[in-house]
PLY file of the C-alpha trace (Angstrom):
ply
format ascii 1.0
element vertex 184
property float x
property float y
property float z
element edge 183
property int vertex1
property int vertex2
end_header
-69.80 -41.34 85.13
-67.81 -42.25 82.12
-66.11 -45.42 81.33
-62.92 -44.82 79.52
-60.87 -48.06 79.56
-61.52 -51.48 80.26
-58.65 -54.12 80.49
-58.83 -57.80 81.22
-55.70 -59.75 83.07
-55.08 -63.10 82.76
-55.69 -63.71 86.40
-59.56 -63.05 85.84
-59.04 -59.53 87.49
-60.71 -56.58 85.30
-60.15 -52.89 85.61
-62.28 -50.25 84.20
-61.08 -46.47 84.38
-63.54 -44.10 85.11
-64.07 -40.39 85.33
-66.79 -37.87 86.37
-67.86 -40.51 88.95
-69.86 -38.61 90.89
-72.74 -35.85 89.95
-71.29 -32.70 90.89
-73.10 -31.82 93.96
-72.28 -35.44 95.47
-68.70 -34.66 94.70
-68.77 -30.88 96.08
-70.29 -32.73 99.40
-67.73 -35.57 99.63
-64.87 -32.79 98.99
-66.48 -30.78 101.72
-66.28 -33.82 104.27
-62.60 -34.27 103.39
-61.88 -30.58 104.69
-63.20 -31.34 107.96
-60.58 -31.10 110.53
-58.38 -33.89 111.28
-59.81 -34.55 114.54
-63.01 -35.92 113.00
-61.05 -38.73 111.44
-60.09 -41.70 112.96
-57.31 -43.97 112.49
-58.22 -47.51 111.05
-57.24 -50.57 112.83
-57.16 -52.59 109.70
-54.26 -50.60 108.41
-52.08 -50.63 111.46
-49.75 -52.68 109.64
-49.34 -49.31 107.52
-49.87 -46.32 109.56
-51.17 -43.17 107.89
-54.58 -43.59 106.79
-57.49 -42.05 108.43
-61.10 -42.92 107.93
-64.44 -41.13 108.54
-66.66 -43.05 110.52
-69.17 -40.55 111.64
-73.06 -40.44 110.73
-73.47 -37.68 108.07
-75.93 -36.94 105.03
-73.13 -36.94 102.83
-72.21 -40.75 103.62
-75.78 -41.44 103.21
-75.81 -39.82 99.70
-72.88 -42.12 98.69
-74.84 -45.06 99.54
-77.84 -44.19 97.58
-75.93 -42.91 94.38
-74.09 -46.48 94.71
-77.22 -48.34 94.63
-78.44 -46.32 91.76
-75.67 -46.64 89.58
-74.64 -50.66 90.62
-76.04 -51.55 86.99
-73.52 -49.35 85.47
-70.62 -50.57 87.55
-71.76 -54.12 86.84
-72.11 -53.40 83.07
-68.22 -52.02 83.10
-66.94 -55.41 84.53
-69.79 -57.61 82.59
-71.27 -58.85 86.03
-74.28 -57.93 88.02
-73.17 -56.30 91.36
-74.88 -55.34 94.46
-73.43 -52.61 96.51
-72.20 -53.35 100.01
-70.76 -50.35 101.55
-68.09 -47.40 101.45
-65.12 -45.85 103.43
-63.74 -42.74 102.98
-59.98 -42.62 103.33
-57.56 -39.92 104.23
-54.14 -40.86 103.37
-51.35 -38.51 105.11
-48.01 -37.49 104.18
-45.53 -40.35 104.42
-48.24 -43.01 103.74
-47.28 -45.83 101.65
-49.24 -48.85 99.92
-46.71 -51.77 99.10
-47.92 -54.01 96.07
-50.50 -56.48 97.70
-53.86 -58.39 96.85
-56.94 -57.70 98.71
-58.47 -60.33 100.70
-59.96 -62.95 98.63
-63.64 -61.93 98.01
-63.54 -59.06 100.13
-64.55 -57.28 98.28
-65.26 -58.97 95.01
-65.58 -55.75 93.36
-63.87 -52.26 94.40
-64.44 -48.82 93.30
-62.05 -46.34 94.52
-62.57 -42.71 93.37
-60.27 -39.88 94.19
-61.22 -36.48 95.54
-60.03 -33.39 97.00
-59.00 -29.85 95.97
-57.60 -30.09 92.13
-54.71 -27.47 93.39
-53.62 -29.87 96.21
-53.07 -33.30 94.59
-49.96 -34.66 93.05
-51.03 -36.88 89.71
-48.58 -39.65 90.80
-50.79 -40.63 93.98
-53.08 -42.90 91.90
-53.06 -46.67 92.01
-50.44 -48.65 90.18
-50.81 -52.25 88.70
-47.46 -54.31 89.16
-46.52 -57.48 87.34
-45.90 -60.92 89.38
-42.25 -59.68 90.22
-43.69 -56.30 91.76
-42.44 -53.94 89.01
-44.92 -51.29 87.75
-47.00 -52.37 84.90
-49.60 -49.54 84.68
-49.89 -46.33 87.02
-52.91 -44.32 86.81
-52.75 -40.50 87.61
-54.72 -39.06 90.90
-57.41 -36.98 89.17
-60.30 -35.62 91.03
-63.69 -37.50 90.80
-61.85 -40.17 88.75
-60.51 -43.76 89.84
-61.29 -47.22 88.95
-63.79 -50.24 89.06
-61.72 -53.63 89.82
-63.51 -57.11 89.43
-61.43 -59.51 91.80
-58.82 -56.87 93.50
-57.58 -60.00 95.17
-56.34 -61.80 91.91
-53.99 -58.78 90.96
-50.76 -57.08 92.59
-51.76 -53.22 92.99
-50.91 -50.41 95.30
-49.27 -46.78 95.45
-45.90 -46.56 93.68
-44.88 -43.75 95.74
-45.23 -42.43 99.07
-47.36 -39.22 99.98
-45.00 -36.28 99.93
-45.39 -33.64 102.82
-47.29 -30.95 101.14
-50.17 -33.48 99.84
-52.70 -35.86 101.18
-54.77 -38.40 99.20
-58.63 -38.50 99.67
-60.59 -41.44 98.25
-64.03 -42.77 98.51
-63.45 -46.51 98.54
-66.82 -48.69 97.68
-67.48 -52.56 97.86
-69.78 -54.39 95.68
-70.69 -58.28 95.78
-71.40 -60.15 92.71
-75.02 -61.41 92.31
0 1
1 2
2 3
3 4
4 5
5 6
6 7
7 8
8 9
9 10
10 11
11 12
12 13
13 14
14 15
15 16
16 17
17 18
18 19
19 20
20 21
21 22
22 23
23 24
24 25
25 26
26 27
27 28
28 29
29 30
30 31
31 32
32 33
33 34
34 35
35 36
36 37
37 38
38 39
39 40
40 41
41 42
42 43
43 44
44 45
45 46
46 47
47 48
48 49
49 50
50 51
51 52
52 53
53 54
54 55
55 56
56 57
57 58
58 59
59 60
60 61
61 62
62 63
63 64
64 65
65 66
66 67
67 68
68 69
69 70
70 71
71 72
72 73
73 74
74 75
75 76
76 77
77 78
78 79
79 80
80 81
81 82
82 83
83 84
84 85
85 86
86 87
87 88
88 89
89 90
90 91
91 92
92 93
93 94
94 95
95 96
96 97
97 98
98 99
99 100
100 101
101 102
102 103
103 104
104 105
105 106
106 107
107 108
108 109
109 110
110 111
111 112
112 113
113 114
114 115
115 116
116 117
117 118
118 119
119 120
120 121
121 122
122 123
123 124
124 125
125 126
126 127
127 128
128 129
129 130
130 131
131 132
132 133
133 134
134 135
135 136
136 137
137 138
138 139
139 140
140 141
141 142
142 143
143 144
144 145
145 146
146 147
147 148
148 149
149 150
150 151
151 152
152 153
153 154
154 155
155 156
156 157
157 158
158 159
159 160
160 161
161 162
162 163
163 164
164 165
165 166
166 167
167 168
168 169
169 170
170 171
171 172
172 173
173 174
174 175
175 176
176 177
177 178
178 179
179 180
180 181
181 182
182 183
């Protein structure tokens, strides 16, 4: 994993931009899960207010590999945000065409630290589907491009407006691994 930039915000939130997050074998295995037929993915009731997000909730060796890897790198995640962290769990999200994520703040302390890594086929992604940080008036402040095996580490996602600045066009999907960490 490479940490490319770290930004501190007045709210106490901290973002670290990362790439080459997963080792190549894990990245390939994760992408194979995202290639599974959609009938193996489920709607997530936590996102009923904003339909179009599916999640993978089946038992699979790749999910166990993600958990194992996240535990192995929790010290690196912690170093990026100057805190000790402990891995909690992950979700695999498949966002469908039309899906939108308006500016929002996460629920307080859940998670305390979020890591979202974008996955998929590099020929089938649109770079404008990464995350966006907004100012207090919900105007875009910073937008990260969607790059495979890249994303962010965020300390206190409950303290900053963030989301997706574009809806997902018909020809694309948005695949990501979302990991939750707690502060020690």
